[in-house]
N, CA, C and O atoms as a GROMACS GRO file, in nm:
protein
  592
    1MET      N    1  20.625   9.632  11.452
    1MET     CA    2  20.622   9.684  11.587
    1MET      C    3  20.658   9.832  11.584
    1MET      O    4  20.753   9.873  11.517
    2SER      N    5  20.582   9.910  11.657
    2SER     CA    6  20.604  10.053  11.664
    2SER      C    7  20.723  10.085  11.755
    2SER      O    8  20.743  10.024  11.860
    3LYS      N    9  20.800  10.183  11.712
    3LYS     CA   10  20.912  10.232  11.794
    3LYS      C   11  20.866  10.361  11.859
    3LYS      O   12  20.792  10.439  11.799
    4ILE      N   13  20.910  10.385  11.981
    4ILE     CA   14  20.860  10.496  12.061
    4ILE      C   15  20.969  10.598  12.090
    4ILE      O   16  21.079  10.564  12.133
    5VAL      N   17  20.936  10.725  12.064
    5VAL     CA   18  21.024  10.836  12.098
    5VAL      C   19  21.005  10.865  12.247
    5VAL      O   20  20.892  10.888  12.290
    6PRO      N   21  21.112  10.864  12.326
    6PRO     CA   22  21.096  10.895  12.468
    6PRO      C   23  21.059  11.042  12.486
    6PRO      O   24  21.120  11.130  12.426
    7THR      N   25  20.960  11.067  12.568
    7THR     CA   26  20.915  11.206  12.588
    7THR      C   27  20.920  11.249  12.734
    7THR      O   28  20.873  11.358  12.767
    8ILE      N   29  20.975  11.166  12.822
    8ILE     CA   30  20.996  11.211  12.960
    8ILE      C   31  21.119  11.301  12.958
    8ILE      O   32  21.226  11.260  12.914
    9SER      N   33  21.104  11.423  13.005
    9SER     CA   34  21.214  11.519  13.004
    9SER      C   35  21.321  11.482  13.106
    9SER      O   36  21.293  11.417  13.207
   10SER      N   37  21.442  11.524  13.079
   10SER     CA   38  21.552  11.504  13.174
   10SER      C   39  21.533  11.583  13.302
   10SER      O   40  21.600  11.557  13.401
   11SER      N   41  21.443  11.680  13.300
   11SER     CA   42  21.417  11.760  13.420
   11SER      C   43  21.322  11.691  13.518
   11SER      O   44  21.309  11.735  13.632
   12VAL      N   45  21.257  11.584  13.475
   12VAL     CA   46  21.160  11.513  13.559
   12VAL      C   47  21.232  11.428  13.663
   12VAL      O   48  21.333  11.364  13.634
   13THR      N   49  21.176  11.428  13.784
   13THR     CA   50  21.229  11.344  13.893
   13THR      C   51  21.123  11.246  13.938
   13THR      O   52  21.004  11.266  13.913
   14GLY      N   53  21.166  11.141  14.005
   14GLY     CA   54  21.076  11.050  14.073
   14GLY      C   55  21.086  11.076  14.222
   14GLY      O   56  21.139  11.179  14.263
   15PRO      N   57  21.038  10.984  14.304
   15PRO     CA   58  21.041  11.003  14.450
   15PRO      C   59  21.180  11.028  14.508
   15PRO      O   60  21.192  11.098  14.608
   16LEU      N   61  21.285  10.972  14.449
   16LEU     CA   62  21.421  10.997  14.499
   16LEU      C   63  21.465  11.140  14.474
   16LEU      O   64  21.558  11.188  14.540
   17GLY      N   65  21.400  11.208  14.380
   17GLY     CA   66  21.437  11.346  14.349
   17GLY      C   67  21.551  11.360  14.250
   17GLY      O   68  21.612  11.466  14.240
   18VAL      N   69  21.581  11.252  14.176
   18VAL     CA   70  21.693  11.252  14.082
   18VAL      C   71  21.644  11.285  13.942
   18VAL      O   72  21.566  11.211  13.882
   19GLN      N   73  21.691  11.398  13.890
   19GLN     CA   74  21.656  11.436  13.753
   19GLN      C   75  21.713  11.335  13.655
   19GLN      O   76  21.819  11.276  13.678
   20HIS      N   77  21.643  11.315  13.547
   20HIS     CA   78  21.678  11.229  13.435
   20HIS      C   79  21.659  11.080  13.465
   20HIS      O   80  21.652  11.000  13.371
   21LEU      N   81  21.650  11.040  13.590
   21LEU     CA   82  21.636  10.897  13.620
   21LEU      C   83  21.508  10.838  13.557
   21LEU      O   84  21.514  10.727  13.505
   22PRO      N   85  21.393  10.909  13.561
   22PRO     CA   86  21.275  10.852  13.493
   22PRO      C   87  21.296  10.837  13.342
   22PRO      O   88  21.251  10.738  13.282
   23ARG      N   89  21.364  10.933  13.280
   23ARG     CA   90  21.391  10.921  13.136
   23ARG      C   91  21.486  10.805  13.109
   23ARG      O   92  21.465  10.728  13.015
   24PHE      N   93  21.590  10.791  13.190
   24PHE     CA   94  21.682  10.678  13.178
   24PHE      C   95  21.605  10.547  13.184
   24PHE      O   96  21.625  10.459  13.100
   25TRP      N   97  21.516  10.534  13.284
   25TRP     CA   98  21.434  10.412  13.298
   25TRP      C   99  21.351  10.388  13.172
   25TRP      O  100  21.345  10.276  13.123
   26GLN      N  101  21.287  10.494  13.120
   26GLN     CA  102  21.203  10.478  13.002
   26GLN      C  103  21.286  10.434  12.881
   26GLN      O  104  21.246  10.343  12.809
   27LYS      N  105  21.400  10.498  12.858
   27LYS     CA  106  21.480  10.465  12.741
   27LYS      C  107  21.535  10.322  12.749
   27LYS      O  108  21.528  10.248  12.651
   28VAL      N  109  21.590  10.284  12.863
   28VAL     CA  110  21.645  10.150  12.877
   28VAL      C  111  21.534  10.046  12.866
   28VAL      O  112  21.552   9.942  12.804
   29SER      N  113  21.420  10.074  12.927
   29SER     CA  114  21.307   9.981  12.920
   29SER      C  115  21.257   9.964  12.776
   29SER      O  116  21.229   9.853  12.732
   30LEU      N  117  21.247  10.075  12.703
   30LEU     CA  118  21.205  10.067  12.563
   30LEU      C  119  21.308   9.990  12.480
   30LEU      O  120  21.270   9.909  12.395
   31GLU      N  121  21.436  10.015  12.503
   31GLU     CA  122  21.539   9.942  12.430
   31GLU      C  123  21.531   9.793  12.458
   31GLU      O  124  21.543   9.711  12.367
   32ASN      N  125  21.510   9.757  12.583
   32ASN     CA  126  21.500   9.615  12.620
   32ASN      C  127  21.380   9.547  12.556
   32ASN      O  128  21.380   9.426  12.535
   33ALA      N  129  21.276   9.625  12.525
   33ALA     CA  130  21.157   9.572  12.460
   33ALA      C  131  21.164   9.588  12.307
   33ALA      O  132  21.066   9.561  12.238
   34ALA      N  133  21.279   9.633  12.256
   34ALA     CA  134  21.299   9.658  12.112
   34ALA      C  135  21.198   9.760  12.059
   34ALA      O  136  21.151   9.748  11.946
   35LYS      N  137  21.165   9.860  12.142
   35LYS     CA  138  21.067   9.961  12.103
   35LYS      C  139  21.123  10.103  12.105
   35LYS      O  140  21.048  10.198  12.082
   36LEU      N  141  21.252  10.120  12.133
   36LEU     CA  142  21.310  10.253  12.139
   36LEU      C  143  21.330  10.307  11.998
   36LEU      O  144  21.386  10.238  11.912
   37ALA      N  145  21.285  10.430  11.974
   37ALA     CA  146  21.297  10.491  11.842
   37ALA      C  147  21.443  10.496  11.798
   37ALA      O  148  21.534  10.511  11.879
   38ASP      N  149  21.463  10.482  11.668
   38ASP     CA  150  21.596  10.488  11.610
   38ASP      C  151  21.661  10.622  11.646
   38ASP      O  152  21.594  10.725  11.651
   39GLY      N  153  21.791  10.619  11.670
   39GLY     CA  154  21.866  10.739  11.700
   39GLY      C  155  21.876  10.770  11.849
   39GLY      O  156  21.949  10.862  11.888
   40TYR      N  157  21.806  10.695  11.931
   40TYR     CA  158  21.811  10.716  12.076
   40TYR      C  159  21.887  10.600  12.140
   40TYR      O  160  21.850  10.484  12.121
   41PRO      N  161  21.992  10.628  12.216
   41PRO     CA  162  22.059  10.519  12.287
   41PRO      C  163  21.980  10.482  12.413
   41PRO      O  164  21.924  10.570  12.479
   42GLY      N  165  21.976  10.355  12.444
   42GLY     CA  166  21.913  10.315  12.570
   42GLY      C  167  21.988  10.375  12.687
   42GLY      O  168  21.929  10.435  12.776
   43CYS      N  169  22.118  10.359  12.685
   43CYS     CA  170  22.205  10.415  12.789
   43CYS      C  171  22.324  10.478  12.720
   43CYS      O  172  22.418  10.409  12.681
   44GLY      N  173  22.318  10.608  12.704
   44GLY     CA  174  22.424  10.680  12.634
   44GLY      C  175  22.534  10.729  12.726
   44GLY      O  176  22.536  10.699  12.846
   45ALA      N  177  22.624  10.806  12.668
   45ALA     CA  178  22.740  10.856  12.741
   45ALA      C  179  22.715  10.990  12.808
   45ALA      O  180  22.799  11.036  12.886
   46GLY      N  181  22.602  11.055  12.780
   46GLY     CA  182  22.573  11.187  12.836
   46GLY      C  183  22.502  11.180  12.970
   46GLY      O  184  22.557  11.132  13.068
   47TYR      N  185  22.380  11.229  12.972
   47TYR     CA  186  22.302  11.232  13.096
   47TYR      C  187  22.288  11.094  13.160
   47TYR      O  188  22.290  11.082  13.283
   48ASP      N  189  22.272  10.990  13.077
   48ASP     CA  190  22.257  10.854  13.133
   48ASP      C  191  22.377  10.818  13.219
   48ASP      O  192  22.362  10.773  13.333
   49GLN      N  193  22.496  10.838  13.164
   49GLN     CA  194  22.617  10.805  13.240
   49GLN      C  195  22.635  10.900  13.358
   49GLN      O  196  22.685  10.859  13.463
   50MET      N  197  22.596  11.026  13.342
   50MET     CA  198  22.605  11.121  13.453
   50MET      C  199  22.521  11.072  13.571
   50MET      O  200  22.564  11.084  13.686
   51VAL      N  201  22.403  11.019  13.544
   51VAL     CA  202  22.316  10.969  13.651
   51VAL      C  203  22.377  10.846  13.716
   51VAL      O  204  22.380  10.836  13.839
   52LEU      N  205  22.424  10.753  13.635
   52LEU     CA  206  22.487  10.633  13.692
   52LEU      C  207  22.606  10.670  13.780
   52LEU      O  208  22.619  10.621  13.892
   53ASP      N  209  22.692  10.758  13.729
   53ASP     CA  210  22.809  10.800  13.805
   53ASP      C  211  22.769  10.879  13.929
   53ASP      O  212  22.823  10.857  14.038
   54GLY      N  213  22.675  10.970  13.913
   54GLY     CA  214  22.632  11.055  14.024
   54GLY      C  215  22.569  10.976  14.137
   54GLY      O  216  22.580  11.014  14.254
   55LEU      N  217  22.504  10.865  14.103
   55LEU     CA  218  22.442  10.780  14.206
   55LEU      C  219  22.535  10.669  14.253
   55LEU      O  220  22.501  10.592  14.343
   56GLY      N  221  22.652  10.659  14.191
   56GLY     CA  222  22.747  10.555  14.229
   56GLY      C  223  22.704  10.416  14.187
   56GLY      O  224  22.732  10.318  14.257
   57LEU      N  225  22.635  10.406  14.074
   57LEU     CA  226  22.585  10.277  14.026
   57LEU      C  227  22.677  10.219  13.919
   57LEU      O  228  22.733  10.293  13.838
   58ASN      N  229  22.691  10.089  13.920
   58ASN     CA  230  22.767  10.019  13.818
   58ASN      C  231  22.680  10.007  13.693
   58ASN      O  232  22.569   9.956  13.698
   59ARG      N  233  22.733  10.054  13.582
   59ARG     CA  234  22.657  10.055  13.455
   59ARG      C  235  22.609   9.916  13.417
   59ARG      O  236  22.490   9.895  13.390
   60GLU      N  237  22.701   9.820  13.413
   60GLU     CA  238  22.666   9.685  13.369
   60GLU      C  239  22.564   9.619  13.460
   60GLU      O  240  22.469   9.556  13.412
   61SER      N  241  22.581   9.633  13.591
   61SER     CA  242  22.486   9.572  13.686
   61SER      C  243  22.348   9.634  13.673
   61SER      O  244  22.247   9.564  13.678
   62THR      N  245  22.344   9.766  13.655
   62THR     CA  246  22.216   9.835  13.643
   62THR      C  247  22.144   9.791  13.516
   62THR      O  248  22.024   9.761  13.518
   63LEU      N  249  22.216   9.788  13.405
   63LEU     CA  250  22.154   9.749  13.279
   63LEU      C  251  22.112   9.603  13.279
   63LEU      O  252  22.010   9.567  13.222
   64GLU      N  253  22.192   9.518  13.344
   64GLU     CA  254  22.156   9.376  13.353
   64GLU      C  255  22.030   9.358  13.436
   64GLU      O  256  21.940   9.283  13.398
   65TYR      N  257  22.022   9.429  13.550
   65TYR     CA  258  21.901   9.424  13.633
   65TYR      C  259  21.779   9.466  13.551
   65TYR      O  260  21.676   9.399  13.554
   66MET      N  261  21.792   9.575  13.479
   66MET     CA  262  21.677   9.626  13.404
   66MET      C  263  21.637   9.531  13.291
   66MET      O  264  21.518   9.517  13.261
   67LYS      N  265  21.734   9.468  13.228
   67LYS     CA  266  21.704   9.374  13.120
   67LYS      C  267  21.636   9.248  13.174
   67LYS      O  268  21.537   9.201  13.118
   68ASN      N  269  21.688   9.195  13.283
   68ASN     CA  270  21.636   9.070  13.336
   68ASN      C  271  21.506   9.085  13.414
   68ASN      O  272  21.417   9.000  13.403
   69ASP      N  273  21.493   9.192  13.493
   69ASP     CA  274  21.378   9.206  13.582
   69ASP      C  275  21.268   9.294  13.526
   69ASP      O  276  21.154   9.288  13.574
   70LYS      N  277  21.298   9.376  13.424
   70LYS     CA  278  21.198   9.467  13.365
   70LYS      C  279  21.120   9.542  13.473
   70LYS      O  280  20.998   9.528  13.483
   71PRO      N  281  21.190   9.621  13.555
   71PRO     CA  282  21.124   9.686  13.669
   71PRO      C  283  21.031   9.800  13.628
   71PRO      O  284  21.051   9.866  13.526
   72THR      N  285  20.930   9.822  13.712
   72THR     CA  286  20.854   9.946  13.704
   72THR      C  287  20.947  10.056  13.753
   72THR      O  288  21.055  10.027  13.806
   73TYR      N  289  20.907  10.181  13.736
   73TYR     CA  290  20.994  10.287  13.784
   73TYR      C  291  21.016  10.279  13.936
   73TYR      O  292  21.130  10.288  13.980
   74PRO      N  293  20.911  10.263  14.016
   74PRO     CA  294  20.935  10.251  14.161
   74PRO      C  295  21.023  10.131  14.198
   74PRO      O  296  21.100  10.138  14.294
   75GLN      N  297  21.012  10.023  14.124
   75GLN     CA  298  21.098   9.907  14.150
   75GLN      C  299  21.245   9.940  14.122
   75GLN      O  300  21.334   9.895  14.193
   76LEU      N  301  21.270  10.019  14.017
   76LEU     CA  302  21.407  10.061  13.988
   76LEU      C  303  21.461  10.144  14.104
   76LEU      O  304  21.574  10.121  14.149
   77GLU      N  305  21.384  10.239  14.153
   77GLU     CA  306  21.430  10.321  14.265
   77GLU      C  307  21.456  10.235  14.389
   77GLU      O  308  21.553  10.258  14.460
   78ALA      N  309  21.369  10.138  14.414
   78ALA     CA  310  21.389  10.050  14.529
   78ALA      C  311  21.519   9.970  14.514
   78ALA      O  312  21.593   9.953  14.610
   79TRP      N  313  21.546   9.923  14.393
   79TRP     CA  314  21.670   9.849  14.366
   79TRP      C  315  21.790   9.939  14.390
   79TRP      O  316  21.889   9.896  14.450
   80ILE      N  317  21.783  10.063  14.343
   80ILE     CA  318  21.893  10.157  14.363
   80ILE      C  319  21.920  10.178  14.512
   80ILE      O  320  22.035  10.181  14.554
   81ARG      N  321  21.814  10.192  14.590
   81ARG     CA  322  21.830  10.211  14.735
   81ARG      C  323  21.904  10.095  14.800
   81ARG      O  324  21.969  10.114  14.904
   82GLN      N  325  21.896   9.977  14.741
   82GLN     CA  326  21.959   9.858  14.798
   82GLN      C  327  22.104   9.840  14.755
   82GLN      O  328  22.173   9.752  14.806
   83GLN      N  329  22.152   9.921  14.661
   83GLN     CA  330  22.286   9.903  14.608
   83GLN      C  331  22.392   9.956  14.705
   83GLN      O  332  22.384  10.070  14.749
   84PRO      N  333  22.490   9.871  14.739
   84PRO     CA  334  22.598   9.917  14.827
   84PRO      C  335  22.672  10.034  14.762
   84PRO      O  336  22.706  10.031  14.644
   85GLY      N  337  22.694  10.136  14.840
   85GLY     CA  338  22.768  10.252  14.791
   85GLY      C  339  22.687  10.351  14.710
   85GLY      O  340  22.742  10.449  14.661
   86ALA      N  341  22.556  10.327  14.696
   86ALA     CA  342  22.473  10.423  14.622
   86ALA      C  343  22.477  10.557  14.694
   86ALA      O  344  22.466  10.565  14.816
   87LYS      N  345  22.492  10.663  14.616
   87LYS     CA  346  22.501  10.799  14.670
   87LYS      C  347  22.363  10.864  14.664
   87LYS      O  348  22.326  10.925  14.564
   88LEU      N  349  22.288  10.849  14.772
   88LEU     CA  350  22.151  10.899  14.775
   88LEU      C  351  22.131  11.010  14.877
   88LEU      O  352  22.017  11.049  14.904
   89ASP      N  353  22.241  11.061  14.934
   89ASP     CA  354  22.229  11.172  15.028
   89ASP      C  355  22.189  11.297  14.951
   89ASP      O  356  22.212  11.307  14.830
   90GLN      N  357  22.130  11.392  15.020
   90GLN     CA  358  22.079  11.513  14.956
   90GLN      C  359  22.188  11.590  14.883
   90GLN      O  360  22.164  11.646  14.776
   91GLY      N  361  22.307  11.595  14.938
   91GLY     CA  362  22.417  11.666  14.873
   91GLY      C  363  22.453  11.606  14.738
   91GLY      O  364  22.474  11.678  14.641
   92SER      N  365  22.460  11.474  14.732
   92SER     CA  366  22.493  11.407  14.606
   92SER      C  367  22.385  11.428  14.501
   92SER      O  368  22.414  11.454  14.385
   93ILE      N  369  22.259  11.416  14.544
   93ILE     CA  370  22.148  11.434  14.451
   93ILE      C  371  22.141  11.579  14.403
   93ILE      O  372  22.118  11.604  14.284
   94THR      N  373  22.161  11.674  14.493
   94THR     CA  374  22.160  11.815  14.454
   94THR      C  375  22.272  11.845  14.354
   94THR      O  376  22.250  11.916  14.256
   95ALA      N  377  22.390  11.791  14.378
   95ALA     CA  378  22.503  11.812  14.287
   95ALA      C  379  22.476  11.750  14.150
   95ALA      O  380  22.505  11.810  14.047
   96LEU      N  381  22.420  11.631  14.148
   96LEU     CA  382  22.387  11.564  14.022
   96LEU      C  383  22.284  11.645  13.945
   96LEU      O  384  22.300  11.670  13.826
   97ASN      N  385  22.177  11.687  14.012
   97ASN     CA  386  22.073  11.766  13.946
   97ASN      C  387  22.129  11.897  13.892
   97ASN      O  388  22.090  11.942  13.784
   98ALA      N  389  22.218  11.960  13.967
   98ALA     CA  390  22.279  12.085  13.921
   98ALA      C  391  22.364  12.061  13.796
   98ALA      O  392  22.367  12.146  13.706
   99SER      N  393  22.432  11.947  13.790
   99SER     CA  394  22.514  11.918  13.672
   99SER      C  395  22.426  11.894  13.550
   99SER      O  396  22.463  11.930  13.438
  100ILE      N  397  22.311  11.833  13.570
  100ILE     CA  398  22.216  11.812  13.459
  100ILE      C  399  22.159  11.946  13.414
  100ILE      O  400  22.156  11.975  13.295
  101ASP      N  401  22.114  12.027  13.509
  101ASP     CA  402  22.059  12.160  13.476
  101ASP      C  403  22.163  12.248  13.409
  101ASP      O  404  22.130  12.328  13.322
  102GLY      N  405  22.288  12.234  13.449
  102GLY     CA  406  22.393  12.323  13.400
  102GLY      C  407  22.458  12.283  13.271
  102GLY      O  408  22.541  12.357  13.217
  103TYR      N  409  22.423  12.167  13.218
  103TYR     CA  410  22.488  12.121  13.095
  103TYR      C  411  22.438  12.204  12.977
  103TYR      O  412  22.318  12.225  12.959
  104ILE      N  413  22.532  12.251  12.897
  104ILE     CA  414  22.502  12.334  12.780
  104ILE      C  415  22.558  12.267  12.655
  104ILE      O  416  22.675  12.228  12.651
  105HIS      N  417  22.473  12.253  12.551
  105HIS     CA  418  22.521  12.200  12.424
  105HIS      C  419  22.613  12.300  12.356
  105HIS      O  420  22.607  12.420  12.383
  106ASP      N  421  22.698  12.251  12.267
  106ASP     CA  422  22.781  12.341  12.187
  106ASP      C  423  22.690  12.418  12.091
  106ASP      O  424  22.575  12.380  12.068
  107ASP      N  425  22.743  12.527  12.037
  107ASP     CA  426  22.663  12.616  11.951
  107ASP      C  427  22.608  12.544  11.828
  107ASP      O  428  22.494  12.569  11.788
  108ALA      N  429  22.686  12.456  11.768
  108ALA     CA  430  22.639  12.386  11.648
  108ALA      C  431  22.518  12.298  11.680
  108ALA      O  432  22.422  12.293  11.602
  109THR      N  433  22.522  12.228  11.793
  109THR     CA  434  22.409  12.144  11.833
  109THR      C  435  22.287  12.230  11.861
  109THR      O  436  22.176  12.199  11.817
  110ARG      N  437  22.308  12.339  11.934
  110ARG     CA  438  22.197  12.431  11.965
  110ARG      C  439  22.134  12.482  11.836
  110ARG      O  440  22.012  12.478  11.821
  111GLN      N  441  22.217  12.530  11.744
  111GLN     CA  442  22.166  12.585  11.618
  111GLN      C  443  22.091  12.479  11.537
  111GLN      O  444  21.988  12.509  11.477
  112SER      N  445  22.142  12.358  11.535
  112SER     CA  446  22.077  12.250  11.461
  112SER      C  447  21.937  12.223  11.516
  112SER      O  448  21.842  12.208  11.440
  113ILE      N  449  21.925  12.216  11.648
  113ILE     CA  450  21.795  12.188  11.710
  113ILE      C  451  21.699  12.304  11.689
  113ILE      O  452  21.583  12.283  11.653
  114LEU      N  453  21.746  12.426  11.710
  114LEU     CA  454  21.660  12.542  11.690
  114LEU      C  455  21.614  12.552  11.545
  114LEU      O  456  21.496  12.574  11.518
  115SER      N  457  21.706  12.534  11.452
  115SER     CA  458  21.673  12.543  11.310
  115SER      C  459  21.570  12.437  11.270
  115SER      O  460  21.474  12.468  11.200
  116ALA      N  461  21.590  12.314  11.314
  116ALA     CA  462  21.497  12.206  11.282
  116ALA      C  463  21.356  12.237  11.334
  116ALA      O  464  21.257  12.190  11.278
  117ASN      N  465  21.349  12.316  11.441
  117ASN     CA  466  21.220  12.352  11.500
  117ASN      C  467  21.167  12.486  11.448
  117ASN      O  468  21.065  12.535  11.496
  118GLY      N  469  21.236  12.546  11.352
  118GLY     CA  470  21.192  12.672  11.295
  118GLY      C  471  21.209  12.792  11.387
  118GLY      O  472  21.136  12.890  11.376
  119ILE      N  473  21.305  12.783  11.478
  119ILE     CA  474  21.332  12.893  11.571
  119ILE      C  475  21.457  12.964  11.523
  119ILE      O  476  21.562  12.902  11.505
  120GLU      N  477  21.445  13.093  11.502
  120GLU     CA  478  21.555  13.171  11.447
  120GLU      C  479  21.665  13.198  11.550
  120GLU      O  480  21.639  13.208  11.670
  121GLU      N  481  21.788  13.208  11.498
  121GLU     CA  482  21.903  13.248  11.581
  121GLU      C  483  21.875  13.386  11.637
  121GLU      O  484  21.817  13.471  11.570
  122GLY      N  485  21.916  13.408  11.759
  122GLY     CA  486  21.894  13.536  11.824
  122GLY      C  487  21.759  13.544  11.892
  122GLY      O  488  21.727  13.643  11.959
  123SER      N  489  21.680  13.440  11.876
  123SER     CA  490  21.550  13.437  11.944
  123SER      C  491  21.572  13.407  12.091
  123SER      O  492  21.685  13.391  12.137
  124SER      N  493  21.465  13.400  12.163
  124SER     CA  494  21.477  13.368  12.305
  124SER      C  495  21.476  13.216  12.327
  124SER      O  496  21.445  13.170  12.437
  125GLY      N  497  21.510  13.140  12.223
  125GLY     CA  498  21.515  12.996  12.235
  125GLY      C  499  21.609  12.952  12.346
  125GLY      O  500  21.698  13.028  12.385
  126PRO      N  501  21.591  12.833  12.397
  126PRO     CA  502  21.671  12.787  12.511
  126PRO      C  503  21.818  12.767  12.477
  126PRO      O  504  21.854  12.744  12.362
  127TYR      N  505  21.900  12.776  12.580
  127TYR     CA  506  22.043  12.748  12.568
  127TYR      C  507  22.082  12.620  12.641
  127TYR      O  508  22.180  12.555  12.605
  128ASP      N  509  22.005  12.583  12.743
  128ASP     CA  510  22.040  12.464  12.822
  128ASP      C  511  22.004  12.337  12.747
  128ASP      O  512  21.908  12.334  12.670
  129ALA      N  513  22.082  12.233  12.771
  129ALA     CA  514  22.064  12.107  12.700
  129ALA      C  515  21.931  12.040  12.732
  129ALA      O  516  21.872  11.978  12.644
  130VAL      N  517  21.883  12.051  12.855
  130VAL     CA  518  21.756  11.988  12.890
  130VAL      C  519  21.644  12.038  12.799
  130VAL      O  520  21.571  11.959  12.740
  131ASN      N  521  21.630  12.169  12.787
  131ASN     CA  522  21.521  12.224  12.708
  131ASN      C  523  21.545  12.212  12.558
  131ASN      O  524  21.449  12.198  12.482
  132LEU      N  525  21.669  12.216  12.514
  132LEU     CA  526  21.697  12.187  12.373
  132LEU      C  527  21.662  12.042  12.341
  132LEU      O  528  21.606  12.013  12.235
  133ASN      N  529  21.696  11.950  12.431
  133ASN     CA  530  21.662  11.810  12.409
  133ASN      C  531  21.510  11.790  12.407
  133ASN      O  532  21.459  11.708  12.331
  134ASN      N  533  21.438  11.866  12.491
  134ASN     CA  534  21.292  11.859  12.488
  134ASN      C  535  21.241  11.896  12.348
  134ASN      O  536  21.158  11.824  12.291
  135LEU      N  537  21.290  12.007  12.294
  135LEU     CA  538  21.248  12.048  12.159
  135LEU      C  539  21.277  11.939  12.057
  135LEU      O  540  21.195  11.910  11.970
  136ASP      N  541  21.395  11.880  12.068
  136ASP     CA  542  21.435  11.774  11.976
  136ASP      C  543  21.341  11.653  11.988
  136ASP      O  544  21.296  11.599  11.887
  137ASP      N  545  21.311  11.612  12.111
  137ASP     CA  546  21.220  11.499  12.133
  137ASP      C  547  21.081  11.528  12.078
  137ASP      O  548  21.020  11.444  12.012
  138TRP      N  549  21.031  11.647  12.107
  138TRP     CA  550  20.896  11.681  12.063
  138TRP      C  551  20.885  11.682  11.911
  138TRP      O  552  20.784  11.639  11.855
  139LEU      N  553  20.989  11.730  11.844
  139LEU     CA  554  20.989  11.729  11.698
  139LEU      C  555  20.995  11.586  11.646
  139LEU      O  556  20.924  11.551  11.552
  140GLU      N  557  21.080  11.504  11.707
  140GLU     CA  558  21.087  11.362  11.666
  140GLU      C  559  20.953  11.293  11.688
  140GLU      O  560  20.907  11.218  11.602
  141PHE      N  561  20.890  11.318  11.802
  141PHE     CA  562  20.759  11.261  11.830
  141PHE      C  563  20.656  11.307  11.726
  141PHE      O  564  20.580  11.226  11.672
  142TYR      N  565  20.654  11.437  11.699
  142TYR     CA  566  20.562  11.493  11.601
  142TYR      C  567  20.581  11.426  11.465
  142TYR      O  568  20.485  11.382  11.402
  143ASN      N  569  20.706  11.419  11.420
  143ASN     CA  570  20.734  11.360  11.289
  143ASN      C  571  20.695  11.213  11.283
  143ASN      O  572  20.647  11.166  11.180
  144ALA      N  573  20.714  11.140  11.392
  144ALA     CA  574  20.684  10.997  11.394
  144ALA      C  575  20.536  10.966  11.413
  144ALA      O  576  20.485  10.871  11.355
  145GLU      N  577  20.468  11.047  11.493
  145GLU     CA  578  20.332  11.010  11.534
  145GLU      C  579  20.220  11.102  11.486
  145GLU      O  580  20.105  11.058  11.476
  146ILE      N  581  20.250  11.226  11.456
  146ILE     CA  582  20.144  11.322  11.424
  146ILE      C  583  20.144  11.363  11.278
  146ILE      O  584  20.040  11.361  11.212
  147LYS      N  585  20.259  11.399  11.227
  147LYS     CA  586  20.270  11.456  11.092
  147LYS      C  587  20.215  11.363  10.984
  147LYS      O  588  20.146  11.406  10.892
  148GLY      N  589  20.246  11.237  10.999
  148GLY     CA  590  20.196  11.138  10.903
  148GLY      C  591  20.267  11.130  10.774
  148GLY      O  592  20.230  11.049  10.688
   0.00000   0.00000   0.00000
């Protein structure tokens, strides 16, 4: 069975306007189908947990729902809308998105990702975690599916 590198960026939103939620859905769904590429957590402690916390969702309940019901992305958003205490007001979503946009990797992580992609230090390479993670994903995808 083929394992899949997630390529939905953390900057992508769905109808709710929540960044990273589509990527969270893809990673957890792939993990539940035993198709998530090695090295990727279905639900990690970084952006995944930031989204759960920012939306006021219970981690265990959300993961259980996704495992048992295998929702499409719109079905996941509909389920979130039904959760008591879900923080879906514009202020909460704006604050969550700003925290995702504003997250910066440490220098060692940045250098590792840039170096692996052949981008020299001092270049105009990205500093934000979203775009560094994109580079990392694209390289993993390339190595797994294109390079051969």
